[in-house]
C-alpha positions in Angstrom: 113.6 105.2 90.1 111.7 106.9 87.4 108.5 105.2 86.2 106.5 106.1 83.1 103.0 106.6 84.3 100.0 106.8 82.0 97.9 109.8 83.1 95.4 110.1 80.3 94.0 107.9 77.6 91.3 108.2 74.9 90.3 106.9 71.5 88.7 108.2 68.4 86.9 106.4 65.6 85.6 107.7 62.2 81.9 108.2 62.0 81.3 105.8 59.1 80.6 102.2 60.2 80.5 99.2 57.8 78.7 96.2 59.1 79.3 92.6 58.0 76.1 92.7 56.1 77.4 95.6 54.1 80.7 93.8 53.5 78.6 90.9 52.0 77.4 93.4 49.4 81.0 94.2 48.4 82.6 90.8 48.3 81.6 87.1 48.4 81.2 86.7 52.1 78.6 86.7 54.8 78.1 88.0 58.4 78.1 84.4 59.6 81.4 83.6 57.9 83.2 86.7 59.2 81.9 86.5 62.7 82.7 82.7 63.1 86.3 83.1 61.9 87.2 86.5 63.3 84.7 87.7 65.8 84.4 90.9 63.9 80.9 92.4 63.4 81.7 95.9 62.1 84.5 98.3 61.4 84.9 102.1 61.2 86.2 103.6 58.0 87.7 107.0 57.4 85.7 109.4 55.2 87.1 110.7 52.0 89.7 113.3 52.9 89.9 112.1 56.5 93.5 111.4 57.3 95.6 109.4 59.8 96.6 112.7 61.4 93.0 113.8 61.7 92.2 110.7 63.8 95.5 111.1 65.7 94.8 114.7 66.7 91.2 113.9 67.8 92.4 111.1 70.0 95.3 113.2 71.3 93.1 116.1 72.3 90.8 113.8 74.3 93.8 112.1 76.0 95.4 115.4 76.9 92.0 116.7 78.3 91.7 113.5 80.4 95.3 114.0 81.8 94.6 117.7 82.4 97.6 118.9 80.3 98.0 121.4 77.6 100.3 121.8 74.6 103.0 123.5 76.7 103.2 120.3 78.9 104.2 117.9 76.1 107.8 117.5 75.1 107.7 114.3 73.1 105.2 113.0 70.5 105.4 109.5 69.0 102.9 108.3 66.5 102.8 104.6 65.7 101.4 104.1 62.2 101.8 102.1 59.1 99.6 104.5 57.1 101.1 107.9 57.5 99.7 111.0 55.8 102.8 111.4 53.7 106.1 109.5 53.1 107.5 112.5 55.0 107.2 114.6 57.1 106.4 112.3 59.9 102.7 112.2 60.9 103.9 113.0 64.4 105.3 116.4 63.2 101.9 117.2 61.6 100.2 116.3 64.9 102.6 118.4 66.9 101.9 121.5 64.7 98.1 121.0 64.9 98.1 120.6 68.7 100.2 123.7 69.1 103.1 122.0 70.7 106.2 124.1 70.1 108.9 122.2 72.0 110.5 118.8 72.2 110.7 116.0 69.5 108.2 114.3 67.2 108.6 111.2 65.2 106.8 108.1 63.8 107.3 104.4 64.6 106.5 101.8 62.1 106.1 98.3 63.5 102.6 97.7 62.0 100.2 96.1 64.6 103.0 96.1 67.3 103.6 99.8 66.8 101.9 101.0 70.0 103.9 98.5 72.1 107.2 99.5 70.3 106.2 103.1 71.0 105.5 102.4 74.6 108.9 100.8 75.0 110.6 103.8 73.3 108.8 106.4 75.3 109.5 104.5 78.5 113.2 104.4 77.9 113.3 108.1 77.0 111.5 109.1 80.1 113.5 106.9 82.4 116.7 108.3 80.9 115.5 111.8 81.8 115.6 113.1 78.3 111.9 114.0 78.3 109.3 114.6 81.0 105.9 114.1 79.4 105.1 112.3 76.2 102.1 111.8 73.9 102.0 108.3 72.4 99.4 107.7 69.6 98.5 104.7 67.6 96.6 105.8 64.5 95.7 104.1 61.2 93.7 104.5 58.0 94.1 100.9 56.9 91.1 101.2 54.6 93.5 103.1 52.2 95.8 100.0 51.7 93.1 97.3 51.4 92.2 95.4 48.3 88.5 95.8 48.5 88.0 92.8 46.2 90.1 90.4 48.4 87.6 89.0 50.9 90.3 87.3 52.9 91.7 90.7 54.0 89.3 93.6 53.4 86.8 92.2 56.0 89.4 92.3 58.8 90.6 95.8 59.1 89.3 99.2 60.2 90.5 102.8 60.9 90.9 104.6 64.2 93.3 106.1 66.7 94.1 105.8 70.4 96.3 108.1 72.5 97.9 108.1 75.9 99.7 110.8 77.9 102.7 109.4 79.7 104.8 111.3 82.3 107.9 110.6 84.3 107.1 110.1 88.0 109.2 108.8 90.9 108.7 105.2 91.9 110.1 102.8 94.5 111.4 100.3 91.9 109.0 97.5 92.8 105.9 95.9 91.2 103.7 98.1 93.4 104.8 101.2 91.4 102.3 102.8 89.1 103.4 102.9 85.5 105.3 100.8 83.0 107.0 97.9 84.9 108.6 96.2 81.9 108.5 96.1 78.1 109.7 93.5 75.6 109.9 93.9 71.8 111.0 91.5 69.1 111.2 91.1 65.3 111.9 88.3 62.8 112.1 89.7 59.2 112.3 86.2 57.7 108.4 86.1 57.7 108.0 89.1 55.4 105.9 87.2 52.8 103.2 86.1 55.3 102.0 89.7 56.1 103.0 92.7 54.0 102.0 95.4 51.7 102.9 94.9 48.0 103.9 98.5 47.4 106.2 101.3 48.6 108.0 104.4 47.3 111.4 102.7 46.8 110.1 99.3 45.6 107.1 100.1 43.4 106.5 103.8 43.6 103.0 103.0 44.7 101.1 102.6 48.0 100.2 98.9 47.3 97.7 96.6 49.0 97.9 94.5 52.1 98.5 90.8 51.5 98.3 88.1 54.2 98.6 84.3 54.7 96.0 84.1 57.5 96.7 80.5 58.7 100.4 81.0 59.1 100.0 84.4 60.8 97.6 82.8 63.3 100.1 80.1 64.1 103.0 82.4 64.6 100.8 84.9 66.6 99.8 82.4 69.3 103.4 81.1 69.7 105.1 84.5 69.7 102.6 86.2 72.0 102.7 83.4 74.5 106.5 83.6 74.6 106.6 87.4 75.0 103.9 87.2 77.8 106.1 84.7 79.6 109.0 87.0 79.2 107.2 89.9 80.8 106.0 87.8 83.7 109.5 86.3 84.3 111.1 89.8 84.2 108.9 90.9 87.1 108.3 87.7 89.0 104.6 88.0 88.5 102.2 85.2 87.6 99.2 85.0 85.4 96.9 85.3 88.4 98.4 88.7 89.2 97.0 90.1 85.9 93.8 92.0 86.3 93.3 92.8 82.6 94.8 91.7 79.3 94.7 94.5 76.7 95.7 92.7 73.5 96.1 93.7 69.9 92.6 93.2 68.3 93.4 91.0 65.3 91.1 88.0 65.6 88.9 86.7 68.4 90.4 83.2 68.0 93.9 84.5 68.6 92.7 86.3 71.8 91.0 83.1 73.0 93.9 80.9 72.1 96.5 83.0 73.9 94.3 83.3 77.0 93.7 79.5 77.2 97.5 78.9 77.0 98.0 80.9 80.2 94.8 79.7 81.9 93.5 83.3 81.9 89.9 83.9 82.5 88.3 85.1 79.2 86.5 87.8 81.2 89.9 89.4 81.9 90.6 89.9 78.2 89.5 93.3 76.8 87.8 92.6 73.5 86.9 95.3 71.0 87.6 93.5 67.7 83.9 92.9 67.3 83.2 96.6 67.1 86.4 98.0 65.5 88.0 95.2 63.5 91.8 95.1 63.3 93.0 98.7 63.6 96.7 97.8 63.7 98.7 100.2 65.8 95.5 101.8 67.1 94.0 98.6 68.5 95.7 98.4 71.9 95.1 102.0 72.9 91.5 101.9 71.6 90.9 98.8 73.7 92.5 100.4 76.7 90.4 103.6 76.2 87.2 101.6 76.0 87.9 99.6 79.2 88.9 102.8 81.1 85.8 104.6 79.9 83.4 101.9 81.0 85.0 101.5 84.4 86.5 98.1 84.1 90.1 99.2 84.5 90.6 100.9 87.8 93.5 102.6 89.7 96.3 100.1 90.6 95.0 97.4 88.3 97.8 95.3 86.6 97.5 95.4 82.9 99.2 93.1 80.3 99.5 94.7 76.9 100.6 92.6 73.9 100.6 92.7 70.1 102.0 91.1 67.0 102.2 92.5 63.5 103.8 92.3 60.1 107.5 92.0 59.9 107.0 89.9 62.0 107.2 92.2 65.0 105.8 91.5 68.5 105.9 92.7 72.0 104.4 93.0 75.5 104.3 95.4 78.4 103.2 95.2 82.0 101.6 98.4 83.3 100.1 99.2 86.7 97.3 101.6 86.1 
């Protein structure tokens, strides 16, 4: 059978870093308060004029270099983002043009923090169906543009960045020993709109709006939904928690990461954590964490990876990938 194998991965972060101490100069907060409740110590913020597509292109070029492919080799580009350059065209089309890709399709996916997992599921199905051969999947965000910088409950949590993977169709045997995506599971429940949303949009308000969140409720739903979708992935493959080498989660809050790991009896050392350095980068957080763990040598060939995320909507999902 066809497997969707990740052959390249890279991340890109804006140069500007805002520490918790600097955040304390902007709003009524402190390094101690932010770190104790979220695990975040700093976040990267895009410069004036630096766009989501700028970050996406930078990450994509690095991922393509690591995979050893050029523009002529890519026939599908999917960008997961909640902060596109424009209402339209899709940021993916902008990325396509800037990379010099002249064939195939390009489109965006909007599932907020779950966007990369939704994108992985989408790309996997396209490749398995034989419609495309090699895809570029990017999670990219400039969340700093939709934050209320006077709201200390939200502005301290988020950052900007991009992560990208090159995924190609390869022949597999059909078992769990195959390299590539073994299973994906995505869900949504739109009844929880008011717990995590942006209060603007072209149709509703003709404005961009600001992010609004009920943190305690989001935390509660996150642990429950992520636990369920992890169980779903393990059941689909017959694998067990002990078979997982690395968990690569959405980087929302250190307490959510710890709570989900405890529920499955997973060793905390198996969980890739970058939230302390990046903050919550929404759709970019999973590929950024993946890129960091590949770069420092933790993730090695044939390791079993569990990817998971939850975001506004609510949306949530998981994937099992053999590296």
